[in-house]
N, C-alpha and C positions, 0 to 999 in steps of 0.2 A: 558865896559860901560866909559860915556866919563865922562870929569870933572862932567860939567854942571848936566846931569843926577845923579851924585856922590850929587853933591853941593846941586839939586832940593829933594832928597831923604835925607839928613840930615835935609831940613829944615822942609819937612814931616816929620820924625822922633821926631824932637824938637816940633813941634806943637802938637804930639801925647802925648809928654812928659809933656808938660805943661798943657793939657788934664787931665792927670793922677793924677797931684800934685792940680790942682785945685775939682777934682773929691774928694782927699782926706781929701782938707778942707773942702769941705761941709758934708762929711761924720764924722770927727771933732764934728762939730758945731752940728751936726743931736744929737750928742754922749751926747754933753754935753749941749743941748735944754732939750732932756729929762731926763737926770740928772735932773736939774732946775726942772720940773714939776715932777716928778716920783721917786726921788732919793730913796726915803727910799726901795723901790720896786727892786731894783737895791744891787747886793754883789759887795761894794766898791772894793774889790782885784782884782773880775772878770774881772771888767769896767778897772781898771788898767793895766790888762793882754792886754786887746783888745784895749788901748789907745796905749801903748808902742809895738804890733804888728805892728800898724799904722803907727807910728812913725818908726819903722825899715822900715816898705816898704817907706815910705815919702822918708829915707835918702836912700835907694838905687835907688828912682828913682834919687835923688839927683846927685846921684855921676854920674848913667848913663850920664846923661843930660850933666853935666859939661864932663863929655868924648867926648862925642860927641860935645858939642860948641869948643872943643880945636881943635879936628880934620877938624871941616867946618872951626875956623880961619884959622887954616895950608894951608887947600886946597882952599880959596880965596886968598893967600898969591898967592900959585900958580900958580893960573888964571889970578890973575893978572900984574903978571912977563913977559914981552916983549917976546915974542918968538924969 
């Protein structure tokens, strides 16, 4: 695979990670909104467990994104070097 193809793939993966993070934020907001409206119908410990699971998922995606951005930066450096 050519370097430019790999770089473009990194961009696509990065966009996908950002979309996943945005989705997680929307889900967290929906949970908080539901609690605001109907909190008495929720088991607090269960909601905490759900939010912690979502948070762990977010952390995992952020770590993957960090690694991807690092690889992308190194690849960009290699691509700019004169041959």
